[in-house]
N, C-alpha and C positions, 0 to 999 in steps of 0.2 A: 396421420399427423398433418399431412398437407391439407386435408379437408378441414381439420380443426383450425389451422392457420387461415385458410381461405374464409371460413365462416366467421372468423374474428373481425374481419373488416380491415380497412386501410390502416387503422391504428396499430395493427400487429407488426407492421414494418419497423417503426422506430423501437418498439419493445424488443423485437428480435435483434435489432442492431445493438441495443443496450446490453442484451444478454451476451452477445459475442464479445463486446468490449470488456464487460465485467469478467468473463471467463479468461480473456487474454491477460488482464491485469492480475487476477488471482494467480494464474499460472506463473507469470513473471515474478510476482512478489514472493511466491513460495520458493522459487529458485534463487532469487537475489538475497533474500533475508535469512538464508541458512546460517546458523550460528558459526559453523566452521569457516564460512566465507567472510563473515564480518569480524569475528574475534578468534583468530587462530590461538589455540591453547598454549602453544610453545613459543609465542612471539616475544613476550617479555623476558623469559629466561634466555632466549637466543640473543636478545639485545644486551642483556646483562653480561653474558659470556663474551660478546664482542667488546663490550666496554672494559672488562677486566683484561682482555688480551690486547687492548689498545688498537682495535681494528675498525673502529667506528669512523671511517673516512666518508667523504661525500658520496662516492659511488655506492657504497654499502647502504647509506641512509636513503639514497634515491631508490634502491631496490626495495628497502623496507617500506617506503612511501607507496610504491606501486603494488605491494603485495596484498593489501586489504584495506578496508576503511579504518580499522584500528591502526594499521601500519602508517597510514597517512597522518593520523592524529599524533602518534608517537614521534614520527619523523619531524613534525613541526617543533616538538619539544627538544629533540636531539640536536637540531640545528642551532638552538639557542641555549644549550646546556651550559655554556661558559658565561652566560650573562646573569646567572643567579636564579633563584627559585621563582620569584614573582614573574620575571620575563618569560621563563620557561612555561609557567602555568598559564599566563595570559595568551601565549601563542598557541598552546594546546587547546584552550577554550575557544579561541577564534576559529581554528580549523574544525573543532568539534561541532560548532554550530553549523558550519557548511556541510559536514558529513551527515549530521542529523537531518538537515533539509533534504539531502539526497536520499536518505533512507526512507523518507516519507513520500518519495516520488509516486505519483499516480493514486495515492490514497484519497486525495480530494476528489478525483474523478470517480473513484469507486463509491465514495460517500454520496456524490451527486447522483449517480445511477440509482443507489438505494433510495434516494429521496424522490427522484423524478418518475421512476417507473410506475409506482402506484398512482401517480397523477395522470400518467399516460393511460393507464388502465381505466381510471375514472372517466377520463375524457372519452375513451372508446365506449364506456358504459352509457354515458350521457348521449352520445351520438346514436347508439343502438336504441335507446328509449325514445329519442326524438323521432327516429325512423318508424318505430312502432306506432306512435301517436299520429304521425303523418299518414301512415297506411290506414289507420282507423278512420281518420278524417276523410280520406278519399274513398275507401271501399267499405267502411263499416266493419263490424265484427264477424263478418260471414266467412272469412278465409283464415283458419288457424295457422296454415303454413306460412302465410305472410307475416303474421304476428310472431310466430316462433323464430323466424329468421332474425328479427331485430332483438328479441330477448336473448337468443343464442349469442349474437354478437356482443351484447352487453356483458353476459356472464363470462364468455371466453376472454374478453379484454381484461376484466377485473382479475380473473384467476391468473392470467399470463403476467400482468403487472406485478402481482404479489409474488408469483413464482420467481421472478427475477430479483425483486427487491429484498426478499427475506434473506437469501444466501449472501447477497451483496452487502447488506447491513452487517450480517454475522462476520464475514471475512474482513470488512472494514474495521470493525471493533477489534477483531483478533490481531490484525496486522499493526494497528495502533499500539496495542499492548505489547506486541513483540518488539516494535521499534523502541518503546520506552525501556523494556528490559535490556535491549542491546546497548542503549545509551548509558544506562546506569552501570552496566558492566564495563563499558569502555572508559567511563569516568574513574572507576575503581582501578583499572589497569594503568591508566594515565597517572593517577596520583601515586600509585605504587612505584612507577618508573621515576617520577620526580623525586620521591623520597630516597630511592636508591642512588640516583645521580648526584643528589645534593648531600649525601652522607647521613640522612636521617634514618636510613635503614641499611643494615650491613649485608643482608642476603635476601634471596628470593624465597 
């Protein structure tokens, strides 16, 4: 493996760095975007029970806010539940936009890696081809080993760039879709809570 990296030339260093960053982002997003961490299944029933028992005081709402991204959104509505449906809804939407932005954290970086690594591979390929022609200009076609070094560098850089870019692009699209699903689900849960608090719905 070290020989392959060595034969790939200087452009392998940024490609390897991109691969490390991409792996770190993918691992972190898999952990942070777990459904149970974003949308606890029993949160709305729990809030409804507190509401019926008249236990929705500020310390309790603060704990709900800190419990999960969905809890943070619902807490914004709970703090404004006495101001009517529209105020409650607008406060939920405002915090919801902030939470959505946080759920998309690092996805732009992952998408950039997916876009840039093939270009880094292409740059390494061009560098290797330039070296081949320079060697030909200096020494002619007599030494196949000299030519094969440049060609090897070109092919290794191309393959390495694509090896990093393809999974990065796949996971970038996957996490984007996952965030969209979470956002839709949080909107549904928020609207359900609004209906319950404002009397449009009698039960969970």
